C-alpha positions in Angstrom: 2.5 2.9 -2.1 2.7 6.5 -2.7 1.9 9.7 -0.8 2.7 13.3 -1.3 5.4 14.5 1.1 4.4 17.5 3.2 7.5 18.6 5.1 5.5 20.7 7.5 2.5 19.5 9.5 2.3 16.0 8.3 5.8 14.6 8.4 4.8 11.9 10.9 2.8 10.4 8.0 6.1 9.7 6.2 7.3 7.7 9.2 4.2 5.5 9.0 5.1 4.6 5.4 8.7 3.9 6.3 7.8 1.6 9.1 5.2 -0.2 7.0 7.6 -0.8 4.1 10.1 -2.5 6.4 7.4 -4.6 7.9 6.5 -6.0 4.5 10.1 -7.1 3.9 10.2 -8.6 7.4 7.1 -10.8 7.0 8.1 -12.0 3.5 11.3 -13.5 4.9 9.6 -14.6 8.1 7.0 -16.6 6.2 9.6 -18.3 4.1 11.7 -19.3 7.1 8.6 -20.5 9.1 7.1 -22.6 6.3 10.4 -24.3 5.5 11.5 -24.5 9.2 14.8 -22.8 8.4 15.2 -21.2 11.9 17.2 -23.3 14.4 16.2 -21.0 17.3 12.9 -21.8 19.1 12.1 -18.2 20.1 12.6 -17.1 16.5 10.5 -19.9 15.1 7.6 -19.1 17.4 7.9 -15.4 16.6 7.6 -16.2 12.9 4.7 -18.6 13.7 2.9 -15.8 15.4 3.4 -13.3 12.6 2.6 -15.9 9.9 -0.5 -17.4 11.4 -2.1 -14.6 13.5 -0.5 -11.1 13.3 0.1 -10.8 9.6 2.6 -7.9 9.4 2.4 -7.7 5.7 -1.4 -7.1 5.6 -1.2 -4.8 8.6 1.4 -2.7 6.7 -0.8 -2.7 3.6 -3.8 -1.5 5.6 -1.6 1.3 7.0 -0.4 2.2 3.5 -4.1 2.4 2.3 -5.0 4.7 5.2 -2.0 6.9 4.4 -3.1 7.2 0.8 -6.5 8.3 1.8 -5.2 10.7 4.4 -2.8 12.5 2.0 -3.4 12.0 -1.7 -6.9 13.4 -2.4 -6.0 16.7 -0.9 -3.5 17.3 -3.7 -6.7 18.0 -5.8 -7.2 21.2 -3.7 -4.1 22.8 -5.0 -4.8 26.0 -6.9 -4.9 25.0 -10.6 -7.3 25.7 -13.4 -7.2 22.1 -14.5 -6.9 20.1 -11.3 -7.9 16.7 -12.6 -5.3 16.9 -15.4 -2.6 18.0 -13.0 -3.6 15.2 -10.6 -3.4 12.6 -13.3 0.0 13.8 -14.5 1.5 14.0 -11.0 0.2 10.6 -10.0 1.5 9.0 -13.2 4.9 10.5 -12.7 4.9 9.5 -9.0 3.9 5.8 -9.6 5.1 4.6 -12.9 8.8 5.4 -13.4 9.9 3.8 -10.2 7.5 0.9 -10.8 9.0 0.3 -14.3 12.5 0.5 -12.7 11.6 -2.3 -10.2 10.1 -4.3 -13.1 13.4 -4.1 -15.1 15.4 -5.1 -12.1 13.0 -8.0 -11.3 13.2 -9.3 -14.9 17.0 -9.1 -14.9 17.6 -10.6 -11.4 14.9 -13.0 -10.4 15.3 -15.4 -13.4 19.0 -15.6 -12.6 18.7 -16.3 -8.8 15.4 -18.1 -8.7 14.9 -19.4 -12.2 11.4 -17.9 -12.6 10.2 -17.5 -16.2 8.0 -14.6 -17.3 6.0 -14.7 -20.5 5.9 -11.7 -22.9 2.2 -11.2 -22.3 2.8 -11.1 -18.6 5.5 -8.6 -19.0 3.4 -6.3 -21.3 0.4 -6.5 -18.9 2.6 -5.7 -15.9 3.9 -2.6 -17.7 0.4 -1.2 -17.4 0.1 -1.8 -13.7 -3.3 -3.3 -14.4 -2.1 -6.9 -15.0 -4.6 -8.6 -12.7 -7.5 -6.9 -14.4 -6.0 -8.2 -17.6 -5.8 -11.8 -16.3 -2.0 -11.9 -15.8 0.0 -12.6 -12.7 2.1 -10.0 -10.9 5.8 -10.1 -11.7 6.3 -9.1 -8.0 3.7 -10.0 -5.5 3.6 -6.5 -3.9 2.2 -5.1 -7.2 -1.3 -6.1 -6.3 -1.8 -3.1 -4.0 -0.9 -0.6 -6.7 -3.9 -1.6 -8.8 -6.2 -0.7 -5.8 -4.3 2.5 -5.5 -5.1 3.4 -9.1 -8.8 2.6 -8.5 -8.7 4.9 -5.6 -7.3 7.7 -7.8 -10.1 7.1 -10.3 -12.9 7.2 -7.6 -11.3 10.2 -6.0 -11.3 12.1 -9.3 -15.0 11.2 -9.8 -15.9 12.4 -6.4 -14.0 15.6 -7.0 -15.8 16.1 -10.2 -19.2 16.0 -8.5 -17.9 18.1 -5.6 -18.0 15.4 -2.9 -14.4 14.5 -2.4 -13.6 17.2 0.1 -16.8 16.9 2.0 -16.7 14.6 5.1 -20.1 13.2 4.1 -18.6 12.3 0.7 -15.8 10.3 2.3 -18.2 8.6 4.8 -20.6 7.7 1.9 -17.7 6.1 0.1 -16.8 4.1 3.2 -20.4 2.8 3.4 -20.6 2.1 -0.3 -17.4 0.1 -0.5 -18.2 -1.8 2.7 -21.5 -2.8 1.1 -19.6 -3.9 -2.0 -17.2 -6.0 0.2 -20.2 -7.7 1.9 -21.9 -8.4 -1.4 -18.7 -9.7 -3.0 -18.0 -11.9 0.1 -21.5 -13.4 0.0 -21.0 -14.1 -3.7 -17.6 -15.7 -3.0 -19.2 -17.8 -0.2 -22.1 -18.9 -2.4 -20.2 -19.6 -5.6 -16.8 -20.7 -4.4 -15.2 -18.2 -6.9 -12.2 -16.4 -5.6 -13.5 -12.9 -6.0 -11.1 -10.0 -5.0 -12.7 -8.9 -1.7 -9.5 -7.0 -0.9 -10.4 -4.3 -3.5 -13.5 -2.9 -1.9 -12.0 -3.4 1.6 -8.9 -1.5 0.6 -10.9 1.3 -0.9 -12.9 1.4 2.4 -9.8 1.9 4.4 -8.6 4.6 2.0 -11.7 6.7 2.3 -11.7 6.1 6.1 -8.2 7.6 6.0 -9.6 10.6 4.1 -12.3 11.0 6.7 -9.7 11.0 9.4 -7.8 13.8 7.5 -11.0 15.8 7.6 -11.1 15.1 11.4 -7.5 16.4 11.7 -8.6 19.8 10.5 -8.7 22.6 13.0 -12.3 23.3 12.0 -13.4 19.8 12.9 -16.1 19.7 15.5 -18.4 17.3 17.4 -20.2 16.3 14.2 -17.0 15.3 12.5 -15.8 13.2 15.5 -19.2 11.5 15.6 -19.0 10.8 11.8 -15.5 9.2 12.2 -16.6 7.2 15.2 -19.7 5.9 13.4 -17.8 4.9 10.2 -15.0 3.3 12.3 -17.6 1.2 14.3 -19.3 0.2 11.0 -15.9 -1.1 9.7 -15.1 -2.9 12.9 -18.5 -4.7 12.9 -18.4 -5.4 9.1 -14.8 -6.7 8.6 -15.4 -10.0 10.5 -18.5 -10.7 8.5 -16.7 -10.1 5.2 -13.8 -12.2 6.4 -16.0 -15.1 7.5 -17.8 -15.1 4.1 -14.6 -14.8 2.1 -12.1 -16.9 3.9 -14.1 -19.8 5.5 -12.4 -21.9 2.8 -8.7 -21.7 1.8 -8.6 -20.8 -1.9 -4.8 -21.0 -2.2 -3.3 -18.2 -0.1 -3.7 -19.8 3.3 -6.0 -17.0 4.4 -8.1 -17.4 7.6 -10.9 -15.2 8.6 -9.3 -14.3 12.0 -6.0 -13.4 10.6 -7.6 -11.2 7.9 -9.8 -9.5 10.6 -6.8 -9.0 13.0 -4.8 -7.4 10.1 -7.5 -4.8 9.4 -8.1 -4.1 13.0 -4.4 -3.7 13.8 -3.6 -1.7 10.7 -6.3 0.8 11.3 -5.5 1.0 15.1 -1.8 1.6 14.4 -2.6 4.3 11.8 -4.9 6.0 14.3 -2.2 5.8 17.0 0.6 7.1 14.8 -1.5 10.0 13.6 -2.6 11.1 17.1 -1.0 9.9 20.3 2.3 8.5 18.9 3.4 10.8 16.1 6.9 9.7 15.0 9.0 12.5 13.6 12.5 11.3 14.0 14.5 12.2 10.9 15.5 8.6 10.2 11.9 7.4 10.0 10.9 10.4 8.0 13.7 9.7 5.5 12.6 6.1 5.3 9.1 7.3 4.5 10.5 9.5 1.7 12.0 6.5 0.0 9.3 4.0 1.2 7.7 3.6 -2.3 11.0 2.3 -3.7 11.6 0.3 -0.5 8.2 -1.4 -1.0 8.9 -2.1 -4.7 12.5 -3.3 -4.3 12.3 -5.4 -1.2 11.1 -8.4 -3.3 14.1 -7.9 -5.5 16.7 -7.5 -2.8 15.4 -10.6 -0.9 16.2 -13.2 -3.5 19.7 -11.7 -4.0 20.5 -12.1 -0.3 18.9 -15.6 -0.2 21.1 -16.5 -3.2 24.3 -15.2 -1.8 23.6 -16.5 1.7 21.3 -19.6 1.5 19.2 -20.3 4.5 20.9 -23.7 5.0 24.3 -22.1 5.2 22.9 -19.6 7.7 22.0 -22.4 10.1 24.3 -21.4 13.0 22.9 -17.9 13.0 19.3 -16.5 13.4 17.2 -15.7 10.3 17.2 -12.1 11.4 20.7 -11.9 9.9 19.0 -12.4 6.5 16.4 -9.8 7.4 18.9 -7.2 8.4 21.0 -7.8 5.3 17.9 -7.5 3.2 16.9 -4.3 4.9 20.3 -2.8 4.2 20.4 -3.9 0.5 16.8 -2.7 0.0 17.5 0.7 1.5 20.5 1.2 -0.6 18.7 0.2 -3.8 15.7 2.3 -2.8 17.8 5.4 -2.2 19.3 5.1 -5.6 15.9 4.6 -7.1 14.6 7.6 -5.2 17.5 9.8 -6.1 17.8 8.9 -9.8 14.2 7.9 -10.8 11.7 9.2 -8.3 13.0 12.7 -7.7 13.5 13.5 -11.4 10.2 12.0 -12.5 8.4 13.9 -9.7 10.1 17.1 -10.8 9.0 16.4 -14.4 5.5 15.7 -13.2 5.3 19.0 -11.4 6.6 20.9 -14.4 4.1 19.2 -16.7 1.2 19.6 -14.3 1.9 23.3 -13.9 1.5 24.0 -17.6 -1.9 25.2 -18.6 -3.4 23.8 -21.8 -3.7 26.4 -24.6 -7.5 26.8 -24.3 -7.2 27.4 -20.5 -4.4 29.9 -20.9 -6.2 31.8 -23.6 -9.4 32.0 -21.6 -7.6 33.7 -18.7 -6.3 36.5 -20.8 
């Protein structure tokens, strides 16, 4: 999940991404340990049970990522530029795709060796576009599913910018209402037909535009009307999410989803985002740095995890808590993520800024 870094006023937003990225790694290992009863410690087992069955850290982290994207990314379209949409597209492409392709290459090299998974050529090609699920192919890494929603958010944001609604609070609030309506409609269709429709897409976009609305509220010019608009849309989401969850997850369609766990995840993710952007802003350099490399942490956690599991199988770990595996995976992921950030992300972002700053010939000529 990506976001523009702002080293000034918004550094606490980086910390949110860093914490969320580690939470995703934690829950992936916790779920494996819980489902297979690997932990020999009762306290640890019940902790994993709580996180797996009720307080889904992975989905909570994703909701926080979505809110961060809405809070930060659309405002990059405000930067002074004669061709903002072109610059936005170039910068977003260079921000997302190079590190994503790097994680794909590592996954294709490592996962078949340590887990024996087989990937088809069509699956690999589709994943290269980052739109694989829309093309009917499975994700090579499970975490990729959120990036497709991220791209949709960019497209919708660009459309709202084009019609001059993106940077109006009413535009963000309207998008929240629209995508909530889509989520309810899709949930009702899913309930009636039994078809596994992707309700997470409109709900994810809802949270993103809610994050954008909260960014409007963080402005020094925000007044009573702005606060009421945020409160109204927040209450609408609070009342609507359980309805969507009940319609969509009354029957398990293969992912072990339950309506209450889904609802709790959205409530907790939004509440934590609101807390970390108001009363509890975390600006410690360690968390800010983790936020800076969080995109690669998010992408490479699923690659580091099978490496650690292969080197130190859970059965051999029996005398020790599973948290040993978690800590080792954290460490390996952070090392890999830093290298990805240093040698892939930073150069590609620099290239993106250079390309985005260039004016097309017809624009440059018209300014003479």
